[in-house]
mmCIF file of the C-alpha atoms, coordinates in Angstrom:
data_MODEL
# 
_entry.id   MODEL 
# 
loop_
_atom_site.group_PDB 
_atom_site.id 
_atom_site.type_symbol 
_atom_site.label_atom_id 
_atom_site.label_alt_id 
_atom_site.label_comp_id 
_atom_site.label_asym_id 
_atom_site.label_entity_id 
_atom_site.label_seq_id 
_atom_site.pdbx_PDB_ins_code 
_atom_site.Cartn_x 
_atom_site.Cartn_y 
_atom_site.Cartn_z 
_atom_site.occupancy 
_atom_site.B_iso_or_equiv 
_atom_site.pdbx_formal_charge 
_atom_site.auth_seq_id 
_atom_site.auth_comp_id 
_atom_site.auth_asym_id 
_atom_site.auth_atom_id 
_atom_site.pdbx_PDB_model_num 
ATOM 1   C CA . MET A 1 1   ? 0.000   0.000   0.000   1.00 0.00 ? 1   MET A CA 1 
ATOM 2   C CA . GLN A 1 2   ? 1.458   3.325   -1.063  1.00 0.00 ? 2   GLN A CA 1 
ATOM 3   C CA . ILE A 1 3   ? 0.236   6.506   0.579   1.00 0.00 ? 3   ILE A CA 1 
ATOM 4   C CA . LEU A 1 4   ? 0.732   9.932   -0.980  1.00 0.00 ? 4   LEU A CA 1 
ATOM 5   C CA . ALA A 1 5   ? 0.476   13.036  1.216   1.00 0.00 ? 5   ALA A CA 1 
ATOM 6   C CA . ILE A 1 6   ? 0.140   16.467  -0.387  1.00 0.00 ? 6   ILE A CA 1 
ATOM 7   C CA . ASP A 1 7   ? 0.620   19.942  1.075   1.00 0.00 ? 7   ASP A CA 1 
ATOM 8   C CA . PRO A 1 8   ? -0.972  21.936  -1.786  1.00 0.00 ? 8   PRO A CA 1 
ATOM 9   C CA . GLY A 1 9   ? -0.192  25.391  -3.041  1.00 0.00 ? 9   GLY A CA 1 
ATOM 10  C CA . ILE A 1 10  ? -0.223  27.228  -6.326  1.00 0.00 ? 10  ILE A CA 1 
ATOM 11  C CA . ALA A 1 11  ? 3.448   28.235  -6.319  1.00 0.00 ? 11  ALA A CA 1 
ATOM 12  C CA . ASN A 1 12  ? 4.845   25.331  -4.271  1.00 0.00 ? 12  ASN A CA 1 
ATOM 13  C CA . THR A 1 13  ? 3.292   21.959  -3.547  1.00 0.00 ? 13  THR A CA 1 
ATOM 14  C CA . GLY A 1 14  ? 4.977   19.571  -1.137  1.00 0.00 ? 14  GLY A CA 1 
ATOM 15  C CA . TRP A 1 15  ? 4.478   15.853  -1.462  1.00 0.00 ? 15  TRP A CA 1 
ATOM 16  C CA . ALA A 1 16  ? 5.639   12.747  0.347   1.00 0.00 ? 16  ALA A CA 1 
ATOM 17  C CA . ALA A 1 17  ? 5.010   9.090   -0.416  1.00 0.00 ? 17  ALA A CA 1 
ATOM 18  C CA . SER A 1 18  ? 5.174   6.209   2.011   1.00 0.00 ? 18  SER A CA 1 
ATOM 19  C CA . ASN A 1 19  ? 7.835   4.574   -0.173  1.00 0.00 ? 19  ASN A CA 1 
ATOM 20  C CA . GLY A 1 20  ? 10.260  7.382   0.720   1.00 0.00 ? 20  GLY A CA 1 
ATOM 21  C CA . MET A 1 21  ? 9.832   9.471   -2.414  1.00 0.00 ? 21  MET A CA 1 
ATOM 22  C CA . GLY A 1 22  ? 8.925   13.121  -2.035  1.00 0.00 ? 22  GLY A CA 1 
ATOM 23  C CA . GLY A 1 23  ? 9.747   16.652  -2.953  1.00 0.00 ? 23  GLY A CA 1 
ATOM 24  C CA . THR A 1 24  ? 8.396   20.067  -3.769  1.00 0.00 ? 24  THR A CA 1 
ATOM 25  C CA . LEU A 1 25  ? 6.859   20.969  -7.105  1.00 0.00 ? 25  LEU A CA 1 
ATOM 26  C CA . THR A 1 26  ? 7.409   24.614  -7.995  1.00 0.00 ? 26  THR A CA 1 
ATOM 27  C CA . THR A 1 27  ? 5.749   26.592  -10.770 1.00 0.00 ? 27  THR A CA 1 
ATOM 28  C CA . GLN A 1 28  ? 6.969   29.784  -12.382 1.00 0.00 ? 28  GLN A CA 1 
ATOM 29  C CA . SER A 1 29  ? 5.519   33.080  -11.260 1.00 0.00 ? 29  SER A CA 1 
ATOM 30  C CA . GLY A 1 30  ? 3.541   35.030  -13.832 1.00 0.00 ? 30  GLY A CA 1 
ATOM 31  C CA . ILE A 1 31  ? 1.702   31.958  -15.086 1.00 0.00 ? 31  ILE A CA 1 
ATOM 32  C CA . LEU A 1 32  ? -2.066  31.840  -14.672 1.00 0.00 ? 32  LEU A CA 1 
ATOM 33  C CA . PRO A 1 33  ? -3.151  29.842  -11.600 1.00 0.00 ? 33  PRO A CA 1 
ATOM 34  C CA . ASN A 1 34  ? -5.077  27.292  -13.683 1.00 0.00 ? 34  ASN A CA 1 
ATOM 35  C CA . LYS A 1 35  ? -1.954  26.525  -15.717 1.00 0.00 ? 35  LYS A CA 1 
ATOM 36  C CA . ARG A 1 36  ? 0.077   26.201  -12.515 1.00 0.00 ? 36  ARG A CA 1 
ATOM 37  C CA . ILE A 1 37  ? -2.475  23.732  -11.164 1.00 0.00 ? 37  ILE A CA 1 
ATOM 38  C CA . CYS A 1 38  ? -2.254  21.684  -14.357 1.00 0.00 ? 38  CYS A CA 1 
ATOM 39  C CA . GLN A 1 39  ? 1.556   21.687  -14.231 1.00 0.00 ? 39  GLN A CA 1 
ATOM 40  C CA . ILE A 1 40  ? 1.582   20.441  -10.638 1.00 0.00 ? 40  ILE A CA 1 
ATOM 41  C CA . SER A 1 41  ? -1.011  17.746  -11.341 1.00 0.00 ? 41  SER A CA 1 
ATOM 42  C CA . PHE A 1 42  ? 0.822   16.594  -14.473 1.00 0.00 ? 42  PHE A CA 1 
ATOM 43  C CA . SER A 1 43  ? 4.144   16.466  -12.621 1.00 0.00 ? 43  SER A CA 1 
ATOM 44  C CA . LEU A 1 44  ? 2.671   14.376  -9.791  1.00 0.00 ? 44  LEU A CA 1 
ATOM 45  C CA . TYR A 1 45  ? 1.021   12.008  -12.229 1.00 0.00 ? 45  TYR A CA 1 
ATOM 46  C CA . ASN A 1 46  ? 4.209   11.533  -14.252 1.00 0.00 ? 46  ASN A CA 1 
ATOM 47  C CA . THR A 1 47  ? 6.257   10.953  -11.117 1.00 0.00 ? 47  THR A CA 1 
ATOM 48  C CA . LEU A 1 48  ? 3.892   8.334   -9.713  1.00 0.00 ? 48  LEU A CA 1 
ATOM 49  C CA . VAL A 1 49  ? 2.446   6.674   -12.828 1.00 0.00 ? 49  VAL A CA 1 
ATOM 50  C CA . ASN A 1 50  ? 4.650   3.565   -12.411 1.00 0.00 ? 50  ASN A CA 1 
ATOM 51  C CA . ASN A 1 51  ? 3.957   3.243   -8.685  1.00 0.00 ? 51  ASN A CA 1 
ATOM 52  C CA . PRO A 1 52  ? 0.551   4.841   -8.102  1.00 0.00 ? 52  PRO A CA 1 
ATOM 53  C CA . PRO A 1 53  ? -0.671  5.448   -4.564  1.00 0.00 ? 53  PRO A CA 1 
ATOM 54  C CA . THR A 1 54  ? -3.547  3.477   -3.094  1.00 0.00 ? 54  THR A CA 1 
ATOM 55  C CA . THR A 1 55  ? -4.410  6.418   -0.835  1.00 0.00 ? 55  THR A CA 1 
ATOM 56  C CA . VAL A 1 56  ? -4.043  10.168  -1.407  1.00 0.00 ? 56  VAL A CA 1 
ATOM 57  C CA . VAL A 1 57  ? -4.098  12.373  1.702   1.00 0.00 ? 57  VAL A CA 1 
ATOM 58  C CA . ILE A 1 58  ? -4.352  16.054  0.879   1.00 0.00 ? 58  ILE A CA 1 
ATOM 59  C CA . GLU A 1 59  ? -4.660  19.024  3.206   1.00 0.00 ? 59  GLU A CA 1 
ATOM 60  C CA . ASP A 1 60  ? -7.569  21.304  2.490   1.00 0.00 ? 60  ASP A CA 1 
ATOM 61  C CA . THR A 1 61  ? -6.516  24.932  2.417   1.00 0.00 ? 61  THR A CA 1 
ATOM 62  C CA . PHE A 1 62  ? -7.758  28.431  3.047   1.00 0.00 ? 62  PHE A CA 1 
ATOM 63  C CA . GLY A 1 63  ? -9.010  30.759  0.339   1.00 0.00 ? 63  GLY A CA 1 
ATOM 64  C CA . PRO A 1 64  ? -11.054 30.041  -2.786  1.00 0.00 ? 64  PRO A CA 1 
ATOM 65  C CA . LEU A 1 65  ? -8.110  29.655  -5.174  1.00 0.00 ? 65  LEU A CA 1 
ATOM 66  C CA . LEU A 1 66  ? -6.202  27.301  -2.921  1.00 0.00 ? 66  LEU A CA 1 
ATOM 67  C CA . LYS A 1 67  ? -9.395  25.326  -2.390  1.00 0.00 ? 67  LYS A CA 1 
ATOM 68  C CA . GLN A 1 68  ? -9.621  24.890  -6.177  1.00 0.00 ? 68  GLN A CA 1 
ATOM 69  C CA . THR A 1 69  ? -6.020  23.710  -6.194  1.00 0.00 ? 69  THR A CA 1 
ATOM 70  C CA . THR A 1 70  ? -6.744  21.164  -3.488  1.00 0.00 ? 70  THR A CA 1 
ATOM 71  C CA . MET A 1 71  ? -9.783  19.798  -5.248  1.00 0.00 ? 71  MET A CA 1 
ATOM 72  C CA . LEU A 1 72  ? -8.120  19.641  -8.645  1.00 0.00 ? 72  LEU A CA 1 
ATOM 73  C CA . LEU A 1 73  ? -4.986  17.949  -7.325  1.00 0.00 ? 73  LEU A CA 1 
ATOM 74  C CA . GLY A 1 74  ? -7.021  15.479  -5.329  1.00 0.00 ? 74  GLY A CA 1 
ATOM 75  C CA . GLY A 1 75  ? -9.460  14.814  -8.127  1.00 0.00 ? 75  GLY A CA 1 
ATOM 76  C CA . LEU A 1 76  ? -6.741  14.194  -10.680 1.00 0.00 ? 76  LEU A CA 1 
ATOM 77  C CA . MET A 1 77  ? -4.793  11.931  -8.364  1.00 0.00 ? 77  MET A CA 1 
ATOM 78  C CA . VAL A 1 78  ? -7.876  9.897   -7.540  1.00 0.00 ? 78  VAL A CA 1 
ATOM 79  C CA . ALA A 1 79  ? -8.846  9.653   -11.216 1.00 0.00 ? 79  ALA A CA 1 
ATOM 80  C CA . PHE A 1 80  ? -5.381  8.586   -12.302 1.00 0.00 ? 80  PHE A CA 1 
ATOM 81  C CA . SER A 1 81  ? -4.492  6.283   -9.451  1.00 0.00 ? 81  SER A CA 1 
ATOM 82  C CA . LYS A 1 82  ? -7.909  4.918   -8.432  1.00 0.00 ? 82  LYS A CA 1 
ATOM 83  C CA . ALA A 1 83  ? -6.835  5.698   -4.901  1.00 0.00 ? 83  ALA A CA 1 
ATOM 84  C CA . ASN A 1 84  ? -8.818  6.327   -1.767  1.00 0.00 ? 84  ASN A CA 1 
ATOM 85  C CA . PHE A 1 85  ? -9.062  10.031  -1.062  1.00 0.00 ? 85  PHE A CA 1 
ATOM 86  C CA . VAL A 1 86  ? -8.731  11.686  2.347   1.00 0.00 ? 86  VAL A CA 1 
ATOM 87  C CA . LEU A 1 87  ? -9.246  15.445  2.540   1.00 0.00 ? 87  LEU A CA 1 
ATOM 88  C CA . VAL A 1 88  ? -7.731  16.752  5.783   1.00 0.00 ? 88  VAL A CA 1 
ATOM 89  C CA . PRO A 1 89  ? -9.329  19.899  7.238   1.00 0.00 ? 89  PRO A CA 1 
ATOM 90  C CA . PRO A 1 90  ? -6.925  22.872  7.317   1.00 0.00 ? 90  PRO A CA 1 
ATOM 91  C CA . ASN A 1 91  ? -4.294  22.412  10.035  1.00 0.00 ? 91  ASN A CA 1 
ATOM 92  C CA . LYS A 1 92  ? -6.048  19.370  11.580  1.00 0.00 ? 92  LYS A CA 1 
ATOM 93  C CA . TRP A 1 93  ? -2.852  17.352  11.390  1.00 0.00 ? 93  TRP A CA 1 
ATOM 94  C CA . LEU A 1 94  ? -1.015  20.140  13.241  1.00 0.00 ? 94  LEU A CA 1 
ATOM 95  C CA . LYS A 1 95  ? -3.631  20.270  15.989  1.00 0.00 ? 95  LYS A CA 1 
ATOM 96  C CA . ASP A 1 96  ? -3.694  16.488  16.372  1.00 0.00 ? 96  ASP A CA 1 
ATOM 97  C CA . LEU A 1 97  ? 0.103   16.083  16.416  1.00 0.00 ? 97  LEU A CA 1 
ATOM 98  C CA . PHE A 1 98  ? 1.104   19.199  18.355  1.00 0.00 ? 98  PHE A CA 1 
ATOM 99  C CA . GLY A 1 99  ? -2.024  20.256  20.228  1.00 0.00 ? 99  GLY A CA 1 
ATOM 100 C CA . HIS A 1 100 ? -2.239  23.567  18.354  1.00 0.00 ? 100 HIS A CA 1 
ATOM 101 C CA . ASP A 1 101 ? -1.676  25.120  14.952  1.00 0.00 ? 101 ASP A CA 1 
ATOM 102 C CA . LYS A 1 102 ? 0.054   28.364  15.879  1.00 0.00 ? 102 LYS A CA 1 
ATOM 103 C CA . LYS A 1 103 ? 1.865   29.619  12.807  1.00 0.00 ? 103 LYS A CA 1 
ATOM 104 C CA . GLY A 1 104 ? 4.913   30.840  14.680  1.00 0.00 ? 104 GLY A CA 1 
ATOM 105 C CA . MET A 1 105 ? 5.633   27.445  16.194  1.00 0.00 ? 105 MET A CA 1 
ATOM 106 C CA . TYR A 1 106 ? 4.440   24.844  13.722  1.00 0.00 ? 106 TYR A CA 1 
ATOM 107 C CA . LYS A 1 107 ? 7.361   25.178  11.307  1.00 0.00 ? 107 LYS A CA 1 
ATOM 108 C CA . GLU A 1 108 ? 9.863   24.379  14.026  1.00 0.00 ? 108 GLU A CA 1 
ATOM 109 C CA . LEU A 1 109 ? 7.699   21.578  15.428  1.00 0.00 ? 109 LEU A CA 1 
ATOM 110 C CA . THR A 1 110 ? 7.236   20.071  11.947  1.00 0.00 ? 110 THR A CA 1 
ATOM 111 C CA . LYS A 1 111 ? 10.973  20.168  11.324  1.00 0.00 ? 111 LYS A CA 1 
ATOM 112 C CA . ARG A 1 112 ? 11.625  18.451  14.653  1.00 0.00 ? 112 ARG A CA 1 
ATOM 113 C CA . LEU A 1 113 ? 9.031   15.783  13.888  1.00 0.00 ? 113 LEU A CA 1 
ATOM 114 C CA . VAL A 1 114 ? 10.460  15.075  10.432  1.00 0.00 ? 114 VAL A CA 1 
ATOM 115 C CA . ASP A 1 115 ? 14.004  14.979  11.803  1.00 0.00 ? 115 ASP A CA 1 
ATOM 116 C CA . LYS A 1 116 ? 12.840  12.555  14.516  1.00 0.00 ? 116 LYS A CA 1 
ATOM 117 C CA . MET A 1 117 ? 11.279  10.390  11.767  1.00 0.00 ? 117 MET A CA 1 
ATOM 118 C CA . GLY A 1 118 ? 14.704  10.308  10.114  1.00 0.00 ? 118 GLY A CA 1 
ATOM 119 C CA . LYS A 1 119 ? 13.354  11.813  6.880   1.00 0.00 ? 119 LYS A CA 1 
ATOM 120 C CA . LYS A 1 120 ? 15.091  14.299  4.645   1.00 0.00 ? 120 LYS A CA 1 
ATOM 121 C CA . TYR A 1 121 ? 13.310  17.286  3.144   1.00 0.00 ? 121 TYR A CA 1 
ATOM 122 C CA . ASN A 1 122 ? 14.276  20.258  1.021   1.00 0.00 ? 122 ASN A CA 1 
ATOM 123 C CA . THR A 1 123 ? 11.499  22.742  1.762   1.00 0.00 ? 123 THR A CA 1 
ATOM 124 C CA . GLN A 1 124 ? 8.885   23.504  4.410   1.00 0.00 ? 124 GLN A CA 1 
ATOM 125 C CA . HIS A 1 125 ? 6.231   22.293  1.952   1.00 0.00 ? 125 HIS A CA 1 
ATOM 126 C CA . GLN A 1 126 ? 7.880   18.882  1.762   1.00 0.00 ? 126 GLN A CA 1 
ATOM 127 C CA . ALA A 1 127 ? 8.276   18.800  5.558   1.00 0.00 ? 127 ALA A CA 1 
ATOM 128 C CA . ASP A 1 128 ? 4.553   19.582  5.889   1.00 0.00 ? 128 ASP A CA 1 
ATOM 129 C CA . ALA A 1 129 ? 3.707   16.750  3.478   1.00 0.00 ? 129 ALA A CA 1 
ATOM 130 C CA . LEU A 1 130 ? 5.816   14.402  5.613   1.00 0.00 ? 130 LEU A CA 1 
ATOM 131 C CA . GLY A 1 131 ? 3.933   15.655  8.700   1.00 0.00 ? 131 GLY A CA 1 
ATOM 132 C CA . ILE A 1 132 ? 0.605   14.963  6.962   1.00 0.00 ? 132 ILE A CA 1 
ATOM 133 C CA . LEU A 1 133 ? 1.814   11.470  6.021   1.00 0.00 ? 133 LEU A CA 1 
ATOM 134 C CA . HIS A 1 134 ? 2.892   10.828  9.618   1.00 0.00 ? 134 HIS A CA 1 
ATOM 135 C CA . TRP A 1 135 ? -0.491  12.082  10.918  1.00 0.00 ? 135 TRP A CA 1 
ATOM 136 C CA . TYR A 1 136 ? -2.339  9.793   8.523   1.00 0.00 ? 136 TYR A CA 1 
ATOM 137 C CA . GLN A 1 137 ? -0.322  6.723   9.508   1.00 0.00 ? 137 GLN A CA 1 
ATOM 138 C CA . THR A 1 138 ? -0.200  7.303   13.278  1.00 0.00 ? 138 THR A CA 1 
ATOM 139 C CA . ILE A 1 139 ? -3.481  9.061   14.082  1.00 0.00 ? 139 ILE A CA 1 
ATOM 140 C CA . TYR A 1 140 ? -6.033  8.870   11.263  1.00 0.00 ? 140 TYR A CA 1 
ATOM 141 C CA . LEU A 1 141 ? -5.656  5.170   10.323  1.00 0.00 ? 141 LEU A CA 1 
ATOM 142 C CA . PRO A 1 142 ? -5.772  3.886   13.929  1.00 0.00 ? 142 PRO A CA 1 
ATOM 143 C CA . GLN A 1 143 ? -8.885  6.025   14.573  1.00 0.00 ? 143 GLN A CA 1 
ATOM 144 C CA . GLN A 1 144 ? -10.589 4.633   11.465  1.00 0.00 ? 144 GLN A CA 1 
ATOM 145 C CA . LYS A 1 145 ? -9.718  1.056   12.426  1.00 0.00 ? 145 LYS A CA 1 
ATOM 146 C CA . ALA A 1 146 ? -11.115 1.657   15.936  1.00 0.00 ? 146 ALA A CA 1 
ATOM 147 C CA . LYS A 1 147 ? -14.359 3.021   14.440  1.00 0.00 ? 147 LYS A CA 1 
ATOM 148 C CA . ILE A 1 148 ? -14.711 -0.017  12.185  1.00 0.00 ? 148 ILE A CA 1 
ATOM 149 C CA . LYS A 1 149 ? -14.052 -2.371  15.102  1.00 0.00 ? 149 LYS A CA 1 
ATOM 150 C CA . SER A 1 150 ? -16.563 -0.504  17.291  1.00 0.00 ? 150 SER A CA 1 
ATOM 151 C CA . THR A 1 151 ? -19.222 -0.612  14.558  1.00 0.00 ? 151 THR A CA 1 
ATOM 152 C CA . SER A 1 152 ? -18.571 -4.317  13.995  1.00 0.00 ? 152 SER A CA 1 
ATOM 153 C CA . THR A 1 153 ? -18.860 -5.040  17.719  1.00 0.00 ? 153 THR A CA 1 
ATOM 154 C CA . LYS A 1 154 ? -22.146 -3.114  17.963  1.00 0.00 ? 154 LYS A CA 1 
ATOM 155 C CA . ALA A 1 155 ? -23.534 -4.993  14.961  1.00 0.00 ? 155 ALA A CA 1 
ATOM 156 C CA . LYS A 1 156 ? -22.611 -8.347  16.530  1.00 0.00 ? 156 LYS A CA 1 
ATOM 157 C CA . ARG A 1 157 ? -24.330 -7.360  19.798  1.00 0.00 ? 157 ARG A CA 1 
ATOM 158 C CA . ALA A 1 158 ? -27.435 -6.256  17.942  1.00 0.00 ? 158 ALA A CA 1 
ATOM 159 C CA . ARG A 1 159 ? -27.666 -9.643  16.157  1.00 0.00 ? 159 ARG A CA 1 
ATOM 160 C CA . ALA A 1 160 ? -27.221 -11.600 19.404  1.00 0.00 ? 160 ALA A CA 1 
# 
């Protein structure tokens, strides 16, 4: 199972895959936002076409244009990879991992987390994508498994 985490943006988009791949996709300034979005989506697809993710975890963002970016990136990745799609509310991973999402502190906390994970990163966007990936694997998945188990247990009790 390959998981792809995305920290979206129009100028810079960080990404991290559970197989250790990752990076930051950067678009040139002066290009229309829709073209930037297409460039980022195309680059991600080309990078992962031979090893597509089974799950795409993408952080939702603030602002109407960034929201479009999030939806387009996520939609294209799901269409191309037939992956499950998890849209993370803005800064939820920060709140769950660190107890808050204060802008002044999260960059340092994210860097510490990624360093502790033993991962390398080139930009804050890539570090954020690694943080999102870590959140998905250590918090989100266990919570979902617990919900499924709880629902299964309740169903068994109801049948008995």
